[in-house]
A tleap script that builds the chain and sets N, CA, C and O, in Angstrom:
source leaprc.protein.ff14SB
mol = sequence {
  NMET ILE PHE ILE ILE LEU VAL PHE LEU LEU
  ALA PHE LEU ALA TRP CYS PHE LEU GLY ALA
  VAL GLN ARG PRO ARG ASN PHE PRO PRO GLY
  PRO SER GLY LEU PRO ILE VAL GLY ASN ALA
  LEU ARG LEU GLY LYS SER ASN TYR LYS THR
  VAL LEU ALA LEU ARG GLU LYS TYR GLY ASP
  ILE ILE GLY LEU ARG MET GLY THR LYS TRP
  PHE VAL TYR LEU ILE ASN PRO ASP ASP ALA
  ARG GLU ALA PHE ARG LYS PRO GLU PHE SER
  GLY ARG THR GLY TYR ASN VAL LEU MET ASP
  THR THR ALA GLU GLU LEU ASN SER GLY CLEU
}
set mol.1.N position { 11.773 26.447 -15.085 }
set mol.1.CA position { 12.316 25.164 -14.581 }
set mol.1.C position { 11.946 25.120 -13.188 }
set mol.1.O position { 12.189 24.074 -12.587 }
set mol.2.N position { 11.474 25.944 -12.651 }
set mol.2.CA position { 11.022 25.899 -10.999 }
set mol.2.C position { 9.576 25.284 -11.113 }
set mol.2.O position { 9.195 24.697 -10.101 }
set mol.3.N position { 8.834 25.319 -12.029 }
set mol.3.CA position { 7.446 25.004 -12.322 }
set mol.3.C position { 7.607 23.470 -12.621 }
set mol.3.O position { 6.858 22.631 -12.120 }
set mol.4.N position { 8.608 23.173 -13.449 }
set mol.4.CA position { 8.804 21.564 -13.869 }
set mol.4.C position { 9.128 20.913 -12.640 }
set mol.4.O position { 8.639 19.798 -12.458 }
set mol.5.N position { 9.892 21.429 -11.734 }
set mol.5.CA position { 10.331 20.678 -10.601 }
set mol.5.C position { 9.017 20.647 -9.566 }
set mol.5.O position { 8.718 19.631 -8.937 }
set mol.6.N position { 8.321 21.826 -9.484 }
set mol.6.CA position { 7.289 21.733 -8.445 }
set mol.6.C position { 6.102 20.493 -9.232 }
set mol.6.O position { 5.605 19.629 -8.510 }
set mol.7.N position { 5.831 20.543 -10.419 }
set mol.7.CA position { 4.924 19.581 -11.012 }
set mol.7.C position { 5.281 18.101 -10.635 }
set mol.7.O position { 4.461 17.304 -10.178 }
set mol.8.N position { 6.774 17.794 -10.913 }
set mol.8.CA position { 7.205 16.436 -10.448 }
set mol.8.C position { 6.993 16.166 -9.093 }
set mol.8.O position { 6.337 15.220 -8.655 }
set mol.9.N position { 7.591 17.060 -8.416 }
set mol.9.CA position { 7.500 16.896 -6.697 }
set mol.9.C position { 5.986 16.834 -6.372 }
set mol.9.O position { 5.717 16.139 -5.392 }
set mol.10.N position { 4.875 17.466 -7.048 }
set mol.10.CA position { 3.592 17.254 -6.532 }
set mol.10.C position { 3.181 15.743 -7.162 }
set mol.10.O position { 2.538 14.918 -6.513 }
set mol.11.N position { 3.545 15.578 -8.197 }
set mol.11.CA position { 3.326 14.215 -8.909 }
set mol.11.C position { 3.899 13.054 -7.891 }
set mol.11.O position { 3.199 12.137 -7.463 }
set mol.12.N position { 5.152 13.226 -7.606 }
set mol.12.CA position { 5.671 12.088 -6.479 }
set mol.12.C position { 5.147 12.307 -4.960 }
set mol.12.O position { 5.379 11.466 -4.092 }
set mol.13.N position { 4.528 13.324 -4.740 }
set mol.13.CA position { 3.868 13.197 -3.597 }
set mol.13.C position { 2.607 12.518 -3.443 }
set mol.13.O position { 2.220 11.820 -2.506 }
set mol.14.N position { 1.959 12.876 -4.643 }
set mol.14.CA position { 0.618 12.319 -4.966 }
set mol.14.C position { 0.446 10.998 -5.006 }
set mol.14.O position { -0.557 10.361 -4.683 }
set mol.15.N position { 1.753 10.504 -5.529 }
set mol.15.CA position { 1.955 8.911 -6.182 }
set mol.15.C position { 2.174 8.099 -4.586 }
set mol.15.O position { 1.652 7.025 -4.289 }
set mol.16.N position { 3.011 8.864 -3.757 }
set mol.16.CA position { 3.280 8.206 -2.606 }
set mol.16.C position { 1.954 8.153 -1.392 }
set mol.16.O position { 1.640 7.332 -0.530 }
set mol.17.N position { 1.513 9.201 -1.744 }
set mol.17.CA position { 0.349 9.456 -0.962 }
set mol.17.C position { -1.095 8.203 -1.279 }
set mol.17.O position { -1.670 7.470 -0.474 }
set mol.18.N position { -1.307 8.384 -2.782 }
set mol.18.CA position { -2.121 7.225 -2.924 }
set mol.18.C position { -1.562 5.888 -2.776 }
set mol.18.O position { -2.323 4.975 -2.456 }
set mol.19.N position { -0.558 5.704 -2.934 }
set mol.19.CA position { 0.212 4.279 -2.740 }
set mol.19.C position { -0.218 3.900 -1.136 }
set mol.19.O position { -0.785 2.843 -0.858 }
set mol.20.N position { 0.105 4.822 -0.232 }
set mol.20.CA position { -0.236 4.600 1.074 }
set mol.20.C position { -1.388 4.313 1.780 }
set mol.20.O position { -1.471 3.574 2.762 }
set mol.21.N position { -2.620 5.171 1.025 }
set mol.21.CA position { -3.773 4.956 1.395 }
set mol.21.C position { -4.563 3.664 0.765 }
set mol.21.O position { -5.446 3.093 1.405 }
set mol.22.N position { -4.234 3.331 -0.311 }
set mol.22.CA position { -5.142 2.252 -0.981 }
set mol.22.C position { -4.694 0.958 -0.172 }
set mol.22.O position { -3.645 0.452 0.225 }
set mol.23.N position { -6.146 0.683 -0.143 }
set mol.23.CA position { -6.272 -0.914 0.716 }
set mol.23.C position { -5.713 -1.969 0.024 }
set mol.23.O position { -5.930 -2.111 -1.179 }
set mol.24.N position { -4.896 -2.856 0.766 }
set mol.24.CA position { -4.120 -3.971 0.262 }
set mol.24.C position { -5.342 -4.725 -0.390 }
set mol.24.O position { -6.530 -4.483 -0.177 }
set mol.25.N position { -4.856 -5.615 -1.164 }
set mol.25.CA position { -5.913 -6.667 -2.014 }
set mol.25.C position { -5.990 -7.618 -0.991 }
set mol.25.O position { -5.023 -7.805 -0.253 }
set mol.26.N position { -7.252 -8.365 -0.842 }
set mol.26.CA position { -7.857 -9.436 0.073 }
set mol.26.C position { -7.854 -8.792 1.535 }
set mol.26.O position { -7.576 -9.619 2.404 }
set mol.27.N position { -8.070 -7.659 1.940 }
set mol.27.CA position { -7.881 -7.126 3.141 }
set mol.27.C position { -9.068 -7.054 3.806 }
set mol.27.O position { -9.916 -6.755 2.966 }
set mol.28.N position { -9.479 -7.152 4.695 }
set mol.28.CA position { -10.797 -7.195 5.453 }
set mol.28.C position { -11.446 -5.986 5.325 }
set mol.28.O position { -10.791 -4.951 5.208 }
set mol.29.N position { -12.693 -5.986 5.333 }
set mol.29.CA position { -13.521 -4.584 4.892 }
set mol.29.C position { -13.384 -3.787 6.380 }
set mol.29.O position { -13.187 -4.315 7.474 }
set mol.30.N position { -13.525 -2.582 6.125 }
set mol.30.CA position { -13.659 -1.551 7.273 }
set mol.30.C position { -13.594 -0.005 6.711 }
set mol.30.O position { -13.512 0.229 5.505 }
set mol.31.N position { -13.637 0.959 7.650 }
set mol.31.CA position { -13.811 2.228 7.218 }
set mol.31.C position { -12.617 2.885 6.557 }
set mol.31.O position { -11.478 2.461 6.753 }
set mol.32.N position { -12.893 3.993 5.721 }
set mol.32.CA position { -12.043 4.517 4.892 }
set mol.32.C position { -11.203 5.535 5.951 }
set mol.32.O position { -11.921 6.209 6.690 }
set mol.33.N position { -9.984 5.673 6.061 }
set mol.33.CA position { -9.398 6.905 7.059 }
set mol.33.C position { -8.932 8.089 6.263 }
set mol.33.O position { -8.795 8.196 5.044 }
set mol.34.N position { -8.733 8.896 7.161 }
set mol.34.CA position { -8.083 10.009 6.727 }
set mol.34.C position { -6.819 9.867 6.151 }
set mol.34.O position { -6.161 8.845 6.347 }
set mol.35.N position { -6.304 11.034 5.275 }
set mol.35.CA position { -5.239 10.759 4.757 }
set mol.35.C position { -3.845 11.110 6.121 }
set mol.35.O position { -4.027 12.078 6.860 }
set mol.36.N position { -2.904 10.473 6.252 }
set mol.36.CA position { -1.645 10.380 6.978 }
set mol.36.C position { -2.101 9.782 8.197 }
set mol.36.O position { -1.296 9.013 8.722 }
set mol.37.N position { -3.208 9.952 8.776 }
set mol.37.CA position { -3.503 9.426 10.329 }
set mol.37.C position { -4.498 8.310 10.181 }
set mol.37.O position { -4.883 7.805 11.235 }
set mol.38.N position { -4.952 7.867 9.122 }
set mol.38.CA position { -5.667 6.918 8.744 }
set mol.38.C position { -7.115 6.855 9.777 }
set mol.38.O position { -7.940 7.768 9.785 }
set mol.39.N position { -7.234 5.619 10.614 }
set mol.39.CA position { -8.456 5.767 11.535 }
set mol.39.C position { -8.103 5.991 12.977 }
set mol.39.O position { -8.950 5.939 13.869 }
set mol.40.N position { -6.688 6.272 13.206 }
set mol.40.CA position { -6.155 6.377 14.531 }
set mol.40.C position { -7.211 7.454 15.296 }
set mol.40.O position { -7.581 7.202 16.443 }
set mol.41.N position { -7.692 8.723 14.564 }
set mol.41.CA position { -8.542 9.630 15.405 }
set mol.41.C position { -9.861 9.034 15.751 }
set mol.41.O position { -10.454 9.461 16.742 }
set mol.42.N position { -10.374 8.083 15.021 }
set mol.42.CA position { -11.715 7.286 14.992 }
set mol.42.C position { -11.752 6.656 16.157 }
set mol.42.O position { -12.763 6.583 16.854 }
set mol.43.N position { -10.706 6.189 16.421 }
set mol.43.CA position { -10.596 5.080 17.807 }
set mol.43.C position { -10.504 6.022 18.737 }
set mol.43.O position { -11.462 5.950 19.506 }
set mol.44.N position { -9.810 6.819 18.981 }
set mol.44.CA position { -9.594 7.598 20.372 }
set mol.44.C position { -9.464 7.044 21.627 }
set mol.44.O position { -8.853 5.981 21.738 }
set mol.45.N position { -9.942 7.593 22.596 }
set mol.45.CA position { -9.843 6.712 24.061 }
set mol.45.C position { -10.469 5.725 24.045 }
set mol.45.O position { -9.865 4.702 24.366 }
set mol.46.N position { -11.880 5.620 23.680 }
set mol.46.CA position { -12.738 4.658 23.842 }
set mol.46.C position { -12.703 3.427 22.635 }
set mol.46.O position { -13.704 2.965 22.087 }
set mol.47.N position { -11.461 3.077 22.405 }
set mol.47.CA position { -11.195 1.995 21.555 }
set mol.47.C position { -12.217 0.896 21.240 }
set mol.47.O position { -12.719 0.581 20.161 }
set mol.48.N position { -12.426 0.290 22.738 }
set mol.48.CA position { -13.411 -0.867 22.660 }
set mol.48.C position { -14.730 -0.596 22.084 }
set mol.48.O position { -15.345 -1.370 21.350 }
set mol.49.N position { -15.156 0.679 22.512 }
set mol.49.CA position { -16.540 1.013 22.189 }
set mol.49.C position { -16.660 1.156 20.430 }
set mol.49.O position { -17.631 0.893 19.721 }
set mol.50.N position { -15.493 1.599 20.092 }
set mol.50.CA position { -15.715 2.095 18.743 }
set mol.50.C position { -15.332 0.843 17.872 }
set mol.50.O position { -15.642 0.910 16.682 }
set mol.51.N position { -14.669 -0.339 18.339 }
set mol.51.CA position { -14.657 -1.370 17.654 }
set mol.51.C position { -16.006 -2.191 17.581 }
set mol.51.O position { -16.463 -2.679 16.547 }
set mol.52.N position { -16.503 -2.258 18.683 }
set mol.52.CA position { -17.983 -2.948 18.873 }
set mol.52.C position { -18.875 -2.118 17.816 }
set mol.52.O position { -19.581 -2.837 17.109 }
set mol.53.N position { -18.954 -0.947 17.620 }
set mol.53.CA position { -19.638 0.044 16.651 }
set mol.53.C position { -19.090 -0.554 15.171 }
set mol.53.O position { -19.939 -0.992 14.394 }
set mol.54.N position { -18.004 -0.567 14.877 }
set mol.54.CA position { -17.643 -0.807 13.763 }
set mol.54.C position { -18.072 -2.653 13.303 }
set mol.54.O position { -18.303 -3.215 12.232 }
set mol.55.N position { -18.024 -3.008 14.421 }
set mol.55.CA position { -18.411 -4.825 14.110 }
set mol.55.C position { -19.956 -4.963 13.745 }
set mol.55.O position { -20.336 -5.967 13.143 }
set mol.56.N position { -20.680 -4.143 14.041 }
set mol.56.CA position { -21.947 -4.314 13.733 }
set mol.56.C position { -22.284 -3.727 11.813 }
set mol.56.O position { -23.249 -4.041 11.117 }
set mol.57.N position { -21.138 -2.859 11.450 }
set mol.57.CA position { -21.339 -2.455 10.303 }
set mol.57.C position { -20.369 -3.373 9.110 }
set mol.57.O position { -20.708 -3.564 7.943 }
set mol.58.N position { -19.232 -3.808 9.692 }
set mol.58.CA position { -18.061 -4.626 8.883 }
set mol.58.C position { -18.108 -6.303 9.418 }
set mol.58.O position { -17.680 -7.223 8.720 }
set mol.59.N position { -18.705 -6.486 10.767 }
set mol.59.CA position { -18.409 -7.892 10.897 }
set mol.59.C position { -17.169 -8.282 12.031 }
set mol.59.O position { -16.573 -7.393 12.639 }
set mol.60.N position { -16.910 -9.565 12.198 }
set mol.60.CA position { -16.226 -9.825 13.273 }
set mol.60.C position { -14.711 -9.662 12.902 }
set mol.60.O position { -13.893 -9.730 13.820 }
set mol.61.N position { -14.264 -9.440 11.554 }
set mol.61.CA position { -12.844 -9.108 11.195 }
set mol.61.C position { -12.782 -7.757 10.241 }
set mol.61.O position { -13.368 -7.575 9.174 }
set mol.62.N position { -11.858 -6.833 10.982 }
set mol.62.CA position { -12.141 -5.517 10.685 }
set mol.62.C position { -10.566 -5.076 10.165 }
set mol.62.O position { -9.574 -5.325 10.851 }
set mol.63.N position { -10.513 -4.513 9.094 }
set mol.63.CA position { -9.323 -3.737 8.551 }
set mol.63.C position { -9.137 -2.469 8.881 }
set mol.63.O position { -9.971 -1.663 8.469 }
set mol.64.N position { -8.176 -2.059 9.575 }
set mol.64.CA position { -8.043 -0.266 9.940 }
set mol.64.C position { -6.737 -0.171 9.728 }
set mol.64.O position { -5.938 -1.082 9.942 }
set mol.65.N position { -6.345 1.418 9.110 }
set mol.65.CA position { -5.235 1.999 9.045 }
set mol.65.C position { -4.845 2.738 9.915 }
set mol.65.O position { -5.588 3.680 10.187 }
set mol.66.N position { -3.669 2.613 10.607 }
set mol.66.CA position { -3.058 3.849 11.554 }
set mol.66.C position { -1.899 4.089 10.980 }
set mol.66.O position { -0.944 3.318 10.882 }
set mol.67.N position { -2.020 5.414 10.516 }
set mol.67.CA position { -0.659 6.019 9.790 }
set mol.67.C position { -0.571 5.280 8.576 }
set mol.67.O position { -1.509 5.258 7.779 }
set mol.68.N position { 0.577 4.632 8.373 }
set mol.68.CA position { 0.892 4.247 7.206 }
set mol.68.C position { 0.682 2.633 7.208 }
set mol.68.O position { 0.649 1.894 6.224 }
set mol.69.N position { 0.557 2.311 8.503 }
set mol.69.CA position { 0.488 0.531 8.979 }
set mol.69.C position { -1.179 0.191 8.540 }
set mol.69.O position { -1.995 1.060 8.233 }
set mol.70.N position { -1.420 -1.137 8.591 }
set mol.70.CA position { -2.861 -1.673 8.168 }
set mol.70.C position { -2.744 -2.541 9.107 }
set mol.70.O position { -1.679 -3.150 9.199 }
set mol.71.N position { -3.795 -2.798 10.013 }
set mol.71.CA position { -3.910 -3.522 11.139 }
set mol.71.C position { -5.227 -4.192 11.067 }
set mol.71.O position { -6.158 -3.458 10.735 }
set mol.72.N position { -5.547 -5.640 11.350 }
set mol.72.CA position { -6.525 -6.281 11.543 }
set mol.72.C position { -7.105 -6.774 12.803 }
set mol.72.O position { -6.425 -7.462 13.565 }
set mol.73.N position { -8.496 -6.414 13.100 }
set mol.73.CA position { -8.997 -6.622 14.445 }
set mol.73.C position { -9.787 -7.938 14.378 }
set mol.73.O position { -10.854 -8.062 13.777 }
set mol.74.N position { -9.300 -8.681 14.901 }
set mol.74.CA position { -10.239 -10.151 15.279 }
set mol.74.C position { -10.934 -10.147 16.446 }
set mol.74.O position { -10.476 -10.452 17.547 }
set mol.75.N position { -12.403 -9.686 16.120 }
set mol.75.CA position { -13.225 -9.607 17.453 }
set mol.75.C position { -13.539 -11.034 18.109 }
set mol.75.O position { -13.702 -11.199 19.318 }
set mol.76.N position { -13.589 -11.858 17.314 }
set mol.76.CA position { -14.319 -13.173 17.651 }
set mol.76.C position { -13.141 -13.888 18.179 }
set mol.76.O position { -12.091 -13.959 17.541 }
set mol.77.N position { -13.343 -14.511 19.550 }
set mol.77.CA position { -11.886 -15.337 19.804 }
set mol.77.C position { -11.829 -16.377 19.362 }
set mol.77.O position { -10.772 -16.922 19.681 }
set mol.78.N position { -12.774 -17.279 18.448 }
set mol.78.CA position { -12.320 -18.261 17.643 }
set mol.78.C position { -11.654 -18.044 16.744 }
set mol.78.O position { -10.862 -18.862 16.277 }
set mol.79.N position { -11.883 -16.599 16.204 }
set mol.79.CA position { -10.839 -16.155 14.820 }
set mol.79.C position { -9.578 -16.015 15.096 }
set mol.79.O position { -8.683 -16.331 14.312 }
set mol.80.N position { -9.366 -15.436 16.448 }
set mol.80.CA position { -8.009 -15.292 16.818 }
set mol.80.C position { -7.285 -16.555 17.137 }
set mol.80.O position { -6.134 -16.750 16.745 }
set mol.81.N position { -8.014 -17.481 17.908 }
set mol.81.CA position { -7.211 -18.671 18.220 }
set mol.81.C position { -6.880 -19.164 16.730 }
set mol.81.O position { -5.665 -19.283 16.575 }
set mol.82.N position { -7.442 -19.400 15.882 }
set mol.82.CA position { -7.168 -19.906 14.555 }
set mol.82.C position { -6.272 -18.967 13.786 }
set mol.82.O position { -5.536 -19.422 12.911 }
set mol.83.N position { -6.292 -17.929 14.012 }
set mol.83.CA position { -5.245 -17.006 13.414 }
set mol.83.C position { -3.803 -17.462 14.069 }
set mol.83.O position { -2.787 -17.624 13.393 }
set mol.84.N position { -3.877 -17.633 15.429 }
set mol.84.CA position { -2.604 -17.993 15.967 }
set mol.84.C position { -1.876 -19.340 15.939 }
set mol.84.O position { -0.738 -19.618 16.316 }
set mol.85.N position { -2.974 -20.215 15.314 }
set mol.85.CA position { -2.725 -21.584 15.323 }
set mol.85.C position { -2.279 -21.831 13.801 }
set mol.85.O position { -1.584 -22.825 13.593 }
set mol.86.N position { -2.577 -21.116 12.864 }
set mol.86.CA position { -1.998 -21.166 11.173 }
set mol.86.C position { -0.697 -20.781 11.130 }
set mol.86.O position { -0.314 -19.820 11.797 }
set mol.87.N position { 0.220 -21.569 10.252 }
set mol.87.CA position { 1.753 -21.130 10.209 }
set mol.87.C position { 1.711 -19.795 9.260 }
set mol.87.O position { 2.759 -19.167 9.109 }
set mol.88.N position { 0.366 -19.305 8.542 }
set mol.88.CA position { 0.629 -18.226 7.702 }
set mol.88.C position { 0.832 -16.891 8.645 }
set mol.88.O position { 1.362 -15.901 8.140 }
set mol.89.N position { 0.451 -16.875 9.873 }
set mol.89.CA position { 0.382 -15.939 10.733 }
set mol.89.C position { 1.640 -15.838 11.469 }
set mol.89.O position { 2.013 -14.770 11.954 }
set mol.90.N position { 2.418 -17.114 11.579 }
set mol.90.CA position { 3.540 -16.867 12.311 }
set mol.90.C position { 4.689 -16.206 11.929 }
set mol.90.O position { 5.628 -16.092 12.717 }
set mol.91.N position { 4.728 -15.710 10.694 }
set mol.91.CA position { 5.934 -14.577 10.525 }
set mol.91.C position { 5.884 -13.313 10.372 }
set mol.91.O position { 6.653 -12.635 9.691 }
set mol.92.N position { 4.663 -12.825 11.214 }
set mol.92.CA position { 4.290 -11.547 11.152 }
set mol.92.C position { 5.558 -10.925 12.248 }
set mol.92.O position { 6.108 -11.533 13.166 }
set mol.93.N position { 5.776 -9.548 11.795 }
set mol.93.CA position { 6.847 -9.071 12.650 }
set mol.93.C position { 6.076 -8.232 13.849 }
set mol.93.O position { 4.872 -8.006 13.727 }
set mol.94.N position { 6.717 -7.830 14.874 }
set mol.94.CA position { 5.922 -6.591 15.489 }
set mol.94.C position { 6.134 -5.508 15.238 }
set mol.94.O position { 7.181 -5.228 14.654 }
set mol.95.N position { 5.080 -4.374 15.645 }
set mol.95.CA position { 5.268 -2.990 15.246 }
set mol.95.C position { 5.875 -2.124 16.041 }
set mol.95.O position { 5.671 -2.127 17.255 }
set mol.96.N position { 6.677 -1.297 15.459 }
set mol.96.CA position { 7.628 -0.500 16.366 }
set mol.96.C position { 6.662 0.257 17.107 }
set mol.96.O position { 6.841 0.329 18.322 }
set mol.97.N position { 5.696 0.821 16.613 }
set mol.97.CA position { 4.843 1.484 17.350 }
set mol.97.C position { 4.324 1.004 18.707 }
set mol.97.O position { 4.348 1.798 19.648 }
set mol.98.N position { 3.873 -0.192 18.871 }
set mol.98.CA position { 3.435 -0.663 19.953 }
set mol.98.C position { 4.731 -0.907 20.968 }
set mol.98.O position { 4.641 -0.685 22.175 }
set mol.99.N position { 5.779 -1.323 20.420 }
set mol.99.CA position { 7.098 -1.380 20.922 }
set mol.99.C position { 7.335 -0.324 22.042 }
set mol.99.O position { 7.533 -0.487 23.246 }
set mol.100.N position { 7.231 1.147 21.065 }
set mol.100.CA position { 7.647 2.525 21.780 }
set mol.100.C position { 6.290 2.795 22.767 }
set mol.100.O position { 6.601 3.124 23.912 }
set mol.101.N position { 5.136 2.725 22.554 }
set mol.101.CA position { 4.118 2.866 23.395 }
set mol.101.C position { 4.006 2.062 24.437 }
set mol.101.O position { 3.432 2.488 25.439 }
set mol.102.N position { 4.526 0.754 24.407 }
set mol.102.CA position { 4.045 -0.102 25.777 }
set mol.102.C position { 5.490 -0.227 26.308 }
set mol.102.O position { 5.896 0.687 27.026 }
set mol.103.N position { 6.308 -1.262 26.030 }
set mol.103.CA position { 7.247 -1.813 26.772 }
set mol.103.C position { 8.226 -2.612 25.696 }
set mol.103.O position { 7.586 -3.237 24.850 }
set mol.104.N position { 9.261 -2.672 25.616 }
set mol.104.CA position { 10.142 -3.374 24.764 }
set mol.104.C position { 10.120 -4.954 24.810 }
set mol.104.O position { 10.594 -5.636 23.901 }
set mol.105.N position { 9.616 -5.403 25.779 }
set mol.105.CA position { 9.655 -6.834 25.736 }
set mol.105.C position { 8.268 -7.367 25.533 }
set mol.105.O position { 8.118 -8.585 25.438 }
set mol.106.N position { 6.966 -6.337 25.439 }
set mol.106.CA position { 6.010 -6.729 25.081 }
set mol.106.C position { 5.665 -6.641 23.269 }
set mol.106.O position { 6.141 -5.641 22.733 }
set mol.107.N position { 5.010 -7.459 22.492 }
set mol.107.CA position { 4.769 -7.717 21.150 }
set mol.107.C position { 3.396 -7.390 20.738 }
set mol.107.O position { 2.555 -7.366 21.636 }
set mol.108.N position { 3.078 -7.172 19.711 }
set mol.108.CA position { 1.644 -6.817 19.342 }
set mol.108.C position { 1.003 -8.307 19.616 }
set mol.108.O position { 1.673 -9.313 19.852 }
set mol.109.N position { -0.312 -8.247 19.544 }
set mol.109.CA position { -0.815 -9.636 19.584 }
set mol.109.C position { -2.296 -9.377 20.732 }
set mol.109.O position { -2.904 -8.315 20.866 }
set mol.110.N position { -2.577 -10.635 21.410 }
set mol.110.CA position { -3.238 -10.593 22.599 }
set mol.110.C position { -2.560 -9.840 23.583 }
set mol.110.O position { -3.044 -9.717 24.708 }
savepdb mol mol.pdb
quit
């Protein structure tokens, strides 16, 4: 009985883990991240230098995962301006991680 419960528990955890790691459809290219932390350790303290190095390999639009959240880096200023003008991007919500680490009145974005 305990063996069956453990098998189902492991299957459930594997299903949850693989669902969180899988890159969303039509998401920009980027490096594959580590389980649970994603690409957070890759960025480290020199975020700017790391993103510029990733730009050489993946281009001006990079998709990264931080924990369970997916982020898009728009390196080219023209791409960022276009993203802020399009109505498809206006419905995005802020990320609580950014709110907790910065200040409540700040939101994600530029």
